C-alpha positions in Angstrom: -7.0 7.2 0.9 -6.2 10.7 2.2 -8.7 12.1 4.8 -9.5 15.6 3.5 -10.1 16.7 7.1 -6.5 15.6 7.9 -5.0 12.4 9.3 -7.5 10.7 11.5 -9.8 13.8 11.3 -7.0 16.0 12.8 -7.1 19.2 10.6 -3.4 19.7 10.5 -2.2 20.6 7.0 1.4 19.7 7.6 0.5 16.2 8.8 -1.9 15.9 5.9 1.0 16.7 3.5 2.8 13.6 4.8 -0.3 11.4 4.1 -0.8 13.0 0.7 2.8 12.4 -0.3 2.8 8.7 0.9 -0.6 7.9 -0.7 0.4 9.3 -4.1 3.9 7.8 -3.8 2.2 4.4 -3.6 0.6 5.2 -6.9 4.1 6.0 -8.4 3.5 9.7 -8.5 6.0 12.4 -7.6 5.3 15.7 -5.8 4.8 17.6 -9.1 2.3 15.1 -10.4 0.5 14.9 -7.0 0.2 18.7 -6.7 -1.0 19.0 -10.3 -3.8 16.4 -9.8 -4.9 18.1 -6.6 -4.9 21.6 -7.9 -6.3 20.6 -11.3 -9.1 18.5 -9.7 -10.0 21.3 -7.2 -10.2 23.9 -10.0 -13.6 22.4 -10.7 -16.7 21.6 -8.7 -17.3 21.2 -5.0 -17.5 18.8 -2.1 -20.9 17.6 -0.8 -21.4 18.2 2.9 -25.0 19.4 3.2 -25.6 17.2 6.2 -23.9 14.6 8.5 -21.8 12.0 6.7 -23.5 9.3 8.8 -26.7 9.9 6.7 -24.9 8.5 3.6 -25.9 4.9 2.9 -23.5 2.1 2.1 -21.1 2.4 -0.8 -22.8 1.5 -4.1 -21.2 -2.0 -4.2 -22.7 -2.8 -0.7 -26.1 -1.3 -1.4 -29.3 -3.3 -2.0 -29.5 -4.5 -5.6 -32.0 -1.9 -6.7 -29.6 0.9 -5.6 -26.5 -0.5 -7.2 -25.2 1.6 -10.1 -27.0 4.7 -8.9 -24.2 6.0 -6.6 -24.4 6.8 -3.0 -27.9 7.0 -1.5 -28.4 9.7 1.2 -31.2 10.0 3.7 -30.6 13.7 4.2 -33.5 15.7 2.7 -33.9 14.7 -1.0 -30.5 13.1 -1.0 -29.6 15.0 -4.2 -28.6 18.5 -5.3 -28.4 20.8 -2.3 -29.0 17.8 0.0 -26.2 15.7 -1.4 -23.7 14.3 1.0 -20.5 12.3 0.5 -17.8 13.6 2.8 -19.7 15.9 5.1 -17.4 18.7 4.0 -19.0 21.6 2.2 -16.4 23.4 0.0 -16.8 25.2 -3.3 -13.1 25.9 -4.2 -13.4 28.7 -6.7 -15.5 31.5 -8.0 -15.5 29.8 -11.4 -16.2 26.1 -10.5 -17.0 25.0 -14.1 -14.0 26.7 -15.8 -10.4 25.8 -16.0 -8.4 28.7 -14.7 -5.9 29.5 -12.0 -8.4 30.7 -9.4 -7.9 27.7 -7.0 -4.3 28.9 -6.4 -5.2 32.5 -6.4 -7.7 31.8 -3.6 -5.4 29.4 -1.8 -2.7 32.0 -1.6 -4.9 35.1 -1.6 -6.4 34.6 1.9 -5.5 33.8 5.5 -7.4 30.8 6.7 -9.2 29.8 9.9 -10.4 26.4 11.0 -14.2 26.1 10.9 -16.9 23.4 10.7 -19.1 22.5 7.7 -22.9 22.4 8.1 -22.4 18.7 8.8 -19.7 19.3 11.5 -16.7 18.3 9.4 -13.4 20.2 9.7 -12.7 22.7 6.9 -11.0 26.1 6.5 -12.8 29.4 5.7 -11.2 32.7 4.7 -10.3 34.5 7.9 -12.3 37.4 9.3 -15.0 37.1 6.6 -12.6 38.0 3.8 -14.0 37.3 0.4 -17.6 36.8 1.8 -20.1 36.4 -1.0 -17.4 35.9 -3.8 -18.0 32.2 -4.3 -21.2 31.3 -6.1 -23.8 29.2 -4.4 -24.4 26.2 -6.8 -28.1 26.3 -6.1 -28.7 30.0 -6.5 -28.5 31.1 -2.9 -26.4 34.0 -1.7 -22.7 33.9 -2.5 -20.4 32.0 -0.1 -17.1 32.6 1.5 -13.9 31.0 0.2 -13.3 27.6 1.8 -10.6 25.0 1.6 -9.8 21.5 2.9 -7.0 20.8 5.3 -5.4 18.9 2.4 -5.6 21.9 0.2 -3.7 24.0 2.7 -1.0 21.3 2.7 -0.1 22.7 -0.7 0.6 26.0 0.9 2.3 25.0 4.1 4.5 22.1 3.0 7.8 23.6 1.7 8.0 21.3 -1.4 4.4 21.6 -2.4 4.5 25.3 -1.7 7.5 25.9 -4.0 5.7 23.9 -6.8 2.3 25.6 -6.4 3.6 29.1 -6.0 5.4 28.7 -9.3 2.2 27.7 -10.9 0.5 30.7 -9.4 2.8 32.8 -11.5 3.0 30.5 -14.5 -0.5 28.9 -14.9 0.5 27.4 -18.3 3.0 25.2 -16.5 0.2 23.9 -14.3 -1.9 23.1 -17.3 1.0 21.1 -18.9 1.7 19.2 -15.6 -1.9 18.4 -15.0 -2.3 17.1 -18.6 0.8 14.9 -18.1 -0.3 13.6 -14.7 -3.9 13.0 -15.7 -3.1 10.9 -18.8 
């Protein structure tokens, strides 16, 4: 497991790169495969941090029988949709979260980042000085959001090996698509 806030909740992207590399190495993946899976996976969707992570119930296997098979139960608001919680981090990575494109890397490299807290109090990074405000769609129809990233996302930019790989994909997105396909299957 790699803590998306950074090792032991310390939002240090360089330290997180060490954890990422070791965790994926244990799954027999090299740096290219690791970066491809992170970038490809974060091309889509969002995290779920509407409220404090301590309002998430037990993992599905440890839940009462009537909740098993239904995912994580949350006691925050309705527990679903805009009230969904898993990590406590609230990040929508791209302005096209339902489309395969290169916007994750464009956003990662297109902004300077500052450490902030999610609505639940978890560490995450937001584009510095309000840059890009309103450019990320709110998944529930609210006003647009600012670009946000995880500490582990910034690892791809600050670690020299991951940075070399991902900058190449920024310029050659077809190579990312090929590497993601190989790593995923």
